[in-house]
C-alpha positions in Angstrom: 24.7 11.0 -22.7 21.2 12.4 -22.1 18.6 13.0 -24.9 19.3 16.7 -25.1 23.0 16.0 -25.6 22.3 13.5 -28.4 20.1 16.1 -30.1 22.8 18.7 -29.9 25.4 16.2 -31.2 23.3 15.5 -34.3 23.1 19.2 -35.0 26.7 20.2 -34.3 28.4 16.9 -35.3 26.1 15.4 -37.9 27.0 12.1 -39.6 25.0 13.2 -42.6 24.1 16.6 -44.1 21.4 17.3 -46.8 21.8 20.6 -48.6 18.5 21.6 -50.1 18.5 24.2 -52.9 21.5 22.9 -54.9 22.0 23.3 -58.6 25.1 22.7 -60.8 25.5 26.4 -61.5 28.9 27.6 -60.2 27.3 30.6 -58.5 24.7 28.5 -56.6 25.1 28.9 -52.8 24.1 25.3 -52.1 26.6 23.9 -54.6 29.3 26.0 -52.9 28.4 24.7 -49.5 28.6 21.1 -50.8 32.0 22.0 -52.1 33.3 23.6 -49.0 32.1 21.2 -46.3 34.9 18.7 -47.0 37.4 21.6 -47.2 36.3 22.7 -43.8 37.0 19.2 -42.4 33.6 17.6 -42.6 34.0 13.8 -43.2 30.4 12.7 -43.1 27.9 12.0 -45.9 26.8 14.9 -48.0 23.6 14.8 -50.0 22.2 17.4 -52.4 18.6 18.2 -53.4 17.3 20.8 -55.8 15.0 21.5 -58.7 17.7 21.3 -61.4 18.8 17.8 -62.3 22.5 17.2 -62.4 25.6 16.2 -60.5 27.8 18.2 -58.2 31.2 17.0 -57.2 30.4 13.4 -58.3 27.1 13.2 -56.5 23.6 13.2 -57.9 21.2 16.1 -57.1 18.0 14.5 -55.8 15.0 16.2 -57.3 12.8 15.5 -54.3 13.9 14.9 -50.7 11.4 12.1 -50.6 13.7 10.1 -52.9 16.3 10.0 -50.1 13.9 8.1 -47.8 16.3 7.5 -44.9 17.4 9.4 -41.8 19.6 12.5 -42.3 21.0 14.2 -39.3 21.0 17.8 -40.6 19.4 19.6 -43.5 20.5 23.1 -44.6 17.6 24.7 -46.5 18.6 27.3 -49.1 15.3 28.1 -50.7 12.8 30.9 -50.7 11.1 31.2 -47.3 7.6 30.4 -48.7 8.9 26.9 -49.7 10.4 25.9 -46.3 7.2 24.6 -44.6 6.5 22.2 -47.5 10.1 21.0 -47.5 9.9 20.4 -43.8 6.7 18.4 -44.2 8.3 16.3 -47.0 11.2 15.4 -44.7 9.4 15.2 -41.4 9.4 11.4 -41.2 13.2 11.1 -41.2 14.7 14.6 -40.8 16.6 14.9 -37.6 17.5 18.6 -37.6 17.3 21.6 -39.9 19.2 24.8 -40.4 17.5 27.4 -42.6 19.2 30.3 -44.3 16.9 33.1 -45.4 18.5 36.1 -47.0 15.9 38.6 -45.7 13.3 36.6 -47.6 10.5 36.5 -45.0 8.1 38.6 -47.0 4.7 37.2 -47.6 5.1 34.3 -45.2 2.5 33.8 -42.4 3.5 31.6 -39.5 1.2 29.6 -37.3 1.7 28.7 -33.7 4.4 26.1 -34.6 6.5 28.7 -36.4 5.5 27.5 -39.8 
């Protein structure tokens, strides 16, 4: 397997997923993604991070991704667009891949030559 294949495998077949933007609120999109990943057949490790302390489906919500402090194959970021660059900087030493969901929330964000 070449390096590109390995990168794609981590994105499409991650062994660990970090969902950022999770809260215990039943209507929270991150919470619902954490709930639905196993139902969709995902068997890997699922981690949650958010600003609201609590537990979702028996797992702690990390208040900072820096607390995780180990490699994660894929992060799904469900936060306002303006917060994404800071989140990526926090996780840059160990974050392998990132999927970002913005619900038309690009207003007021200025990007540099690296897309941040």
